[in-house]
N, C-alpha and C positions, 0 to 999 in steps of 0.2 A: 315460790318454785313452781311448778306447772306439773298437775296431775300424772304426764307423760313422763315428767324428769322422774318424778316421785315413783312412778312406776319401774323404772330403770332400775334408780337405787335399790328398789323392793327385790328386783330380782338378783342383784350381789348377795343378799344376805337374806333371803328366801326361807333357808334349812332352818333361822332360829325360830320359826312362827309355826314348826310343825306340830301337828296333832293325830291323836288315834282317829281314824276314821271309821265313819258310821254311816251315813247317807248322802255322800257328796253329791253338791246342788250348785249350779252358777247361775245366777239371777240373769236375766235378760236384760241391756244395756238403757233399751227403750222404757222412757215413763211411760204409766199407764194412762190411758184417757181416762177423764172426770166420770164417777157414775153419776147415773143420770134416776132422780126420782120418778117411778113411773105411780101414775094414777090407779087407783086400785079397779077401775073399769077396763085396764088393757092386760089386766096378767090372765093365764089362760084358767079354765074352768076348774077348780080343784076336785070338783066331783068327782074326777075321773079317774082317780085311785087314790082313794084314803084308808088304804087296808093298814090297820093298825100296829099289827105285829112288827112288820121288818121297820119301821120307822121308828117304832118306839124302842127297840134293841139298839138301833143306830145313835138314837139320842142319848140314852141310857149311858153308852160306851163312851160317847163324846162327853157326856157331864162326868162321869168318872175320870176322865183324862185331864179335863181342865180344871180339877178340883187340884192337884201335882203343880198347877200352873201359879204363876206370879198375877194375882188378879189386874193389877194396876199396871200390869206393860204394854205398851201402848204399840199399835199395830195400823201402819197407815197405807190402806190400797187404794187408788181412783181419786185421791183426793179427798178421802173421808178416814176420818182417823175412829177406831174401836180399841176397847181393852180386850185382854182375856177375862175379865169380868163381865163387862157387854155381853160377848160371845156366850158366856156360861149361863147368864140369867137370861135371856133370849131363848136358848135350848130348854131353861126349868121350865118357864113360860110357857113354848110350846109344847112340850111333854105333860104339864099342868091340862091345858086347854083339851087336848089329845083323851085325856084320863075322865076329866070332867062332863064336856059337851061330847055328846057321841050324835047328836042331829047334825047331819053334815052343811046343811045351810046359815047352820047357828054357827057353824065352828068356823067356817069360812069366814062369816061378817065378824067375826071376834078377833079372828088373824088379819082379816083386812084394816078393822080398824086399830091395832094396837101394835102391827108392825109395818116400820117402813120397809119399801119392795125397791129395789134398785138393781137398774140395766145398764152396762157399760153403752157409753153414749156414739153413735156413728148416724151422721146424717144419711138419709133424713128419717133413719129410725134406728131402733137398740143393734149390738152387735149380735151378726147370727152365730151362733156356739156349735161346730162340728162335734156332733157325739158319736165314739167309738165306745167298745166295749172290751174286756177282758177278765179273764175267768182264773180258776184255780185249775190247773193239768194234771192229771194223774201220768205218770212217767214211771214203766218198772226200771226194777233197778235193783243191785243185789250187794250185800255189805262186803265181797269178797272180788278182786279183779278175776275174771275169768274171759275164756276166747270171744264170749259171746256178750259180756258186760266188762266194757275195756274203757268208755270212755267217763271222765274224772268229775264227778260234781265238788265243786272247792268250797272250805272254808274260807272266811276273810282272812287273808297273807298277814301277817303280823309287820310286813316292810311299809304295808300301802299306808300312808299316810294323807292330810290334808293341813293344807295352809291356809288360814285364814286374813284374806288381803286386807281386810277394814281394820287391823290391829296396824299395817302401815300407811294408810291412810284414807280420811272419813268419805272421801269421794268412792273408796272401793271397799267400803260396806255392805256386806249382806254378800261379797263374790268371794268365794274359794277356788282352791285349785289341789288337785288329787295328782299324786305321782310316789317315786319313792325314791332314796336317799343313795346315790351313786358318788363315789369318790368327794364327799362334801358338799354335793350339789342337788336340788333337786329336782328330777327327773321326769319325764313321762312313763306312767305305768306299763306294763305289761301291756299288749294288745292281746286281738282274739286269735289272732294266727301265730304269736309268738309262744301265748298259754296250751291251745290246741295243738298245735303243729310241732313247734318246738319243744314243747314239755319244759316252759320256763318257771311249773310251779311243780313240777314231778320229784319225786320221792322225799319231800317238805313235810308229809304227814298232814296234809289239808283236805286227804279226800274223806268226804261222810261216806258217801256212797259211788257206787259207779252203773253208770247208765249203758242199756243195750242198743240205743239210737240217737245218733248225734243229731239230726235233726229235731227230735221230741226235744232234747237239751235246749238245742238250741231256742224254741217254743217256749219254753218254759223261762227262759232268762227274757225275754219280750214281755210275758208275765209278769215277771218280777219275783214270782215264786211258786211251787208244786207242792205234790204230794208223792213221794216215793214210795210203790208200794213194791213188796217185797216177794218172792216166789212161797214165801209161808205163807202168805195173804195178810201179813203184817205191814204197818206203815209209818211213816213219820213225815211229817209237813217239812218243810226246805222254805223258810220263811229267809226274805231279802235281806243280807246283813250289809252290803255296799256292794261298790262296784269300781273297776279300775279308774275312773274317772275319763274317760274316751269318751268324746262324741258320739251319740247313739247317729246310727245310718240306718234307714228302712231299706230292707232286701226287697221289698216288695217294690217301691220307687225305684229301684235299679232295675228292676225286670223290668219296670214299664220305660226305663228311659233307653233301655238294650233292645225293646221291641220285643220282647220275648212274651210279654203278655200285657192285653190292653186293658188299660186303665178302667174300663167300667167293665171288665171282667176279674181284676185285682180282687184278693180275698185268701186268707191263711191257706184255705183249700188248693186254690187256685197256685199258689206258691210249692203246697207238699207236692202236686202233680206234676209241677216241672221238675222238681228233684227228683222226684221217682225216675221220669221222662231220662232225667239228665244227669244220672248219679256221680258220673267223672267229674262235673262240673259244680257239685254240690258246695264242695268245702270253698273252692274259689269263690261262690257266692255269699257262705258264711262270712269268711275274712274280708268282706267290702264293709260290712260292719266290725267297726274296732271295740265298739262297747263290750265289755263281760260281768258278770252277774256272779256275786258271792253267796253263800249262804248261810242261814243258822239252822242245826235243825231243832227241830220241839216239837212237843207233844199236842200243842194247838196251833189255830190258825186259819188263814193265812193275815197276816198282821200290815195294816198301813202302815207307810212313813209318819204318823204320827203316832203309833203306839198301841192302838185300839185295831180289835178282832174286826174285820170287815162285814157289812151286812149284804147280803145280793141284793141288787138292785135297788139299794139305797145309799151305799158308801161309793164315792166318787173319786177319781183322781183329778185334780186342779192343780194350776200353776201358782203356788202361793206368792208369788207375787202381785195377784191380780186377786185372790180370794183368802182369808185368813183360813187358819187350820181350823177345824170342827163349825165352820161357817155354814148357816141354814140356806141351802139352797130351794129355789122352786124350777126344776127342768119340764120343757115342754117336747117332745119328740113322735115320731114311730116308731114304736118297738115290735120287731117279727116275733109272731106267735110260733113256737115249732114244737114239733111230735115227733117222736123217735129220730132226729136229725135231721127233718123237714121241714121247710116253710109254710106253715098252713095259710097265713095272712100276715097282715100289719096292722097294728090298733095304733090309732093316735091316744098317747098317753101324758097327762100332767101329773107330776107327781113331788111329795118334797122329798128330798135326799143333804148328806151331810158332805161335806170334803174333807174327808178324811185319809186321802191318799195324795201322792204326787207320782208323775212319770217323766221320762228320759222325754220322752217325744210330747210330751203335754207342755206348750210354751202359748203363753199370751190369754188374753182375756176370752177368746173365741173357740178355745179347746177344753174339752171335757172328755173324762174316761170312765164307764160306768161300770162299777163290778158284778160280775152275774152270777157267782157262786162257784160250785165244782162240779169236773165232770165232762161228759163228750154234750149235751145239750147244752148247758152253760154255755161249753167252747163254740157250738154250733151258732148259737145265739151274739155271742161276743165277734164272733167272726162275721157275721153278717152285717154288723150294725156299724152303719156309715151315713148318719144323718143329721141334717141340719135343724135350730129349732131357736128358741129365744131359752135365756137362763138367766136367772134372779137371783139374787142375793137379800134375805131378808133378816132383820134385826128387831130390836124394840125400839120405837118411835123416843122414848125415854133414852136411848144411849147415844144417840149420835149425836156426834159433833164433825163441824167442816172448818 
């Protein structure tokens, strides 16, 4: 029977495969292009940013997470197969090199000698990666609903379920679909308009807190997590718990398509200005993105999809169909130098980073999202970043198999 025939049968029995939802994800159907080995002379100069502290923290957190995984589990990306054990050994060796060798030139020489350095192929050169940024926003909140604080921040609903399509057909392995059971059938989950306007989740005890600004709440959902700051000065981390499974649509792209904002002027600040100038149209714009994020209140954070606490400047969101979780990355791009919310200039940077997160808008080998930390300055940096440059995947030569 064909895959399409199996899929039709799947729709009739899909409710049998329902599972609790955590971080729903649908892998792209397109097969990755093969990874191409890049000769050592072709990579950026690592002397630009060898600050030890951040990359050490990121590596240590990934090593701890990898210890809980099956070391023999095979991961195939870009025509190359590696195991969790391979990634773990690579991370441990890189950490050892950083601790032992303090001379930048010698450190780089060791890395180039011991690690295979890969880049997605695209003639006549490698794929150029579009780098964007994200951050942990602060959001003013109340533990009780008031006239000012009336926008709910929701926890993960108990009726949100995810079906693993791979249980029904091998060709659908890795693909998932999220929804809710309605009259014995799997139906799409409530979209943003149904939740925010129609109150689809109201009075179910899911409210973690209440926000005073619906646009700030929307921004937090795009970032994936945030910190709720209460009037008494206390705060709580709001970490990503899951989404409604609806496709993400950029409201910035919508404004560009409508001619409301020029493409070259698009930024988070530009969107905020537009909503401030057009308050009566704000909700209609927000509802064009049906995706909705749910949260988990925690005392620490933020945490990426891999379960590790994110490290500013070193944790990167990738498409896991193209880069393995906890993969060592080398990224090269221009970064803004921001002071008090003002761009002082741009600096060419090459740095090591770790694949510790993923995002709804991060699809394909040519997209990465860099985490910049928390607060207004991190937000300004993240909001400005839209740069292209090369990205590389590093793994010990002794572990590679194709």
